[in-house]
N, C-alpha and C positions, 0 to 999 in steps of 0.2 A: 632434501638430506636431512638424517637426524644426527644428533651430537651426542655422542658416547660418553656420559660421565667417565672422571678419571677414576681409577680404583682408590677404594680408601688407603691411604698411607703411603701412596707413590708418590716419589717427590722427582718430578720429571718437568723443570721449567718450561723447556720447549712445548710440550706436548699439552703441557695447562694454558699456555699460551694461545696453541693452535685450538683448543678445545673454547677456548673463551671467543675468538675471531671466528670460527664456524657458527657459535652460539649466535652472536651478533649477525652473521650474514644470515641467518636464518629466520632471526626476525625481523630483518630490515624484507627480505622477502615475501613471509605470511603474515606481518602486521606493520608493515609499513614503517619507515625509517623515524617516524615521531614517536614508535614505542619503541624505540631503544633506551635503555636506562641502564646505568651498572646493575641494578637488581634484576632487572629482566633477564637479563645475560647471564648474570651469576646464576640465576634460577636454572634456565635452559643448559646451561654449562655444566650444571651438577656441582660447582664450586664454590667455595665461601665469596663473601661478598667484597670483602678486603682483595681478594685475589685478581679481581677485576682493576682494582685503583693501582694495582701494584704493577701491573701491564701498562695501565693505558691510565694516565693521568687525571685526562678528561674524557668526555664522551663522543669530543667533535675529533678528538685522536681515535678512539675506539670506531668511530664511524667510517672514518675515509680508510682506515687500516680494513674494516669490513667490507668496504666497497670495492678495494684491491682483489680480495678474493672473490667476490661477485664476477668483477671485470675480467680476471683469470678464467673462471669457468666458463663467461661467455667466449672468451678469446679460443678457446680451446675449438669451441664450433669451426672456427675457421679452418683448421687442420683437414675436417672433412670435404671441404670446399674444393681444395687444392686437385686432389686427381683428376676431378672432372673438369677443369678450367680450360687446358688445352685444347678439347675436343667438344666445347659447349656450343660453339657455332655450326658445327656437324650435327651434333648432336646435343640438346638443352638438358635432356632429361635427367641424367644425373643432377647437375646444378639446383633443376627443379624440385627434385625427391629432397637434395638437403635443404633448402626453402623453406620447405615443407615440414620436413623434420623439426626444424628449429622454429618455425613459427606454431608448431603444434605441442612444444614444449613448455608448457605453465611454469617452469620454473625459470628456464633459462628466459622465458620474457619477462614473469615478474622480474627479475635480477637488472634486465635490462632496461624497464620503465624506469624503475626506482632510482637505477642511477644515473638517468636523463633526467629525469625530472627537477632530482637534486643539482644536478649542474647548472640548471637554469638560474639558481639563487643561489648557490655556493662556485665561482668561478674557478677555485683551487681544483674542484673534481672536472672540469670542462676539459683537460688533455684526456682524465681518466675516461670518462664519458665517450669521448670520440674516438678513442683507440681501435674499438672494434672495426668503428667506418672508415676511417683511416687506412686500415691495413685492407680490409675489402678493396676499397677504391684501389691499392696499388697493386693486388693480387689480379684483378680485374684488368686494370688497365692495359697490360700487356696483350692482352688478347682482343679486347674490343674497345681500345682507346678510352683515353681519361675521361673526357665528357659523358660518354655511356655508362662507364663505370661509376662516376658521380651519379647519374640517373639512377643507374641500380640500386647503388646504397641508398640512396635518399628513398627511394621506393619502399625498400626493406626495412626503413627505419619507421617511415609510415607504417606498413605494416604491420610492424609490431605492435605499435600502440593499439591495432585495431585488432590483433590477436588477444591484448590483452580486455578488452572492454568487450569485444564479440568474436570470441572463438568460432563460433559460427559461420564469421564472415571469413574465413580463411578457408579456399576452395582451391584443388588443383589446375579448375578451369580458368580462376581470377589469377593466380600466381602465372600462369603459362602464358596468358594474353598478355600481362604486364611486363614479363622478366624477356619474354621473345620481342615486344616490341621496342623495350628501353634498350635494350642490346643489339638492335638491328639483326634480329636471326631470322633465315629467310625457313618459315614453315607454308604448308600449303594454304592456312589461312590467312598467312601475311604474305604476301610475293615481296620482299623484302632481301636483298642480298647481301652475303657474309661483309660486305664492306660498309652496310647501315645506309646505303643509296638506294634508291628503286630501280628495277633492270630498265637497261635501258629498250626502246622499243626497237623492234627490228624494221630495217629498210624494206624486206618481203612483202 
């Protein structure tokens, strides 16, 4: 995401605040939270240095607001999962595609990792960092049960870290194996019933 500088002379407080937030989010994703300073944000946003402190008194306040922007970007990816969930037990291809799309989105992965890592040392960010995972668990629970939903969400969190460290490790085969196994989906290579239990043996 690029941040367009405000037009010279244009006085739009909300647009200026949004430009500052987008610039801060961009710095977090591309350079890491440690690179966030008022001066860096002002340069990225194309605004005067005083504008950043006018809207955000401290760098901590600006960082938290920027993380909210990033969390909302990541949250948007959940909407793409929803249409595939009702049929995922019979046909998991749609969910697998969406997970792959997410893990191959370098920006989304970087944003999620930055938020998760920052939340480990900043408790006030914890709820924000867990928001995507908690929502995904709620969405999946109606279709595969809470325990399996937690397992799938935990796998995606771990896969996100791996995607950030080793993008080449994200493969359709690996994602398919993990999701079908954890969700209890019956496939030709994983003879598991849609209830999540191995099929009963026939007496015949």
